[in-house]
N, C-alpha and C positions, 0 to 999 in steps of 0.2 A: 245777775239781777235782770229781771224781765223789764222790757220797755213799757211805758204807759202811753195810752192813746191820749189825745188832747182832752177829751172829757174826763178820763181817769185822772190826768194830771191836775185839772181844774179842781176836782173833788179833793185830791190829796193836798193841794195848796190850802184849802179850807181846813182840812183835818190837821195839818201841821200848825196852822194858825190857832185853832181852837184847842188843840192837844187831846182833849177828850170830848166826844160829842155824840149826839143822836142823829138819825137821818133827818128828823124834824129841824134840828139846829142847822144842819147843812143846807136844807131847803130855805131856811130864813136868810142865810148869808147869800145864797144864790139870788133870792128875791130882791135883796137890797141892791145888788149890782144890776138887776134886770128890771128896774122901775116897778118893783112890787110883784112881778109875775113869778109865782112859785112853779118850779118844775114838778111834774107828777111824783108822788111818793115812790111809786113803783120804779120809776126811772133811776132816781137817786139810790134806792135800795139795791137795784140790780148792779149799778156801778160799784157800790160799796162791797157787795158780795164778790165781785170780780177782783177788786183790790185785796180782799181777804184771801181769795184763792191764789193770787199772785204773791202772797206773803208780805204785802205792804202794810197791812194793819190786822188787828185782832179786835175782839170785842169781849165785854163782860156783860152777862145777862142780869137784869133786875126784873124778874118776872117776864113779861112779854116785851119789855123795853131793852134794847141793846145799846150799850155805850161803846163807841168805837175809839180806838187809839192807835197811833202809828207804831209800826215795828221797825220801819226804816226812817232814819232822820232825813230832813230836807238837805242837810249838808252832805250826807252820804250819797243821796240820789243825785244831787248837783255834781258832786265829784265824779261819779261814775258816768253821768251823762256827758260831762265835759270830755272825759277820756274817750268815750265812744265817738263824740264829734271829732276830736283830734285824730283818732284812728281812722274813721270813715272818710274824712274830708281833707285831712292835712298830712296823710301818710305817717301818722303817729308822731309828728314833730310839733312840739309846742312852739318852737321857733317860727315855723311856718304860720301857725295860728296868730302869733303876736305880729309877725310881719304883715299878715293879711289885715288885721285890725288897724295897724298903724297906717297902712295904705288906704283902706276903705273908710276909716273913720277919721282920717286926718289928725291922728294923735301925734303931737310933737314930742320931742325928747323930754322936755320938762314934765309934761303930763305923764309920760311913761315912767319917769323916775319917781313922780309922786305916787303913782299906782304901786310901784315896787316898794316904796317906803311904807305906804299904808299896809300893804300885804305883810311885810316883815314886822311892823308894829303890832298887827293883829294876830300874828302867828309866832308865839314865843319860842317854839322849837327851832326856828330858823335863825335865832340870834346867836352871835359868836360868843 
């Protein structure tokens, strides 16, 4: 799976949230976060086309209007991004990542156990 630039990821976050949307709808969401300042239609349209070329989304045409929808789920992208992070920065070791987080974020053992419990509660395939 190809990596996304910061701008591409911001647009994908919007598309994941909206599920199906037009470039105009994306611009509206960006404007809400930017005190009403809409990005140019051509800028958003270009990013959307790049995301389509990277196979992150597809569209359905309704005349001249295109409705875009994700082909890659947010969960799948998050999973692959995390594994890339672990591979690139922690020698492929999840233990090193967790150790890093515990040290840098001052997570205590109780918090870590809570995180593990929540993870198991939300992921039924890991239940015994």
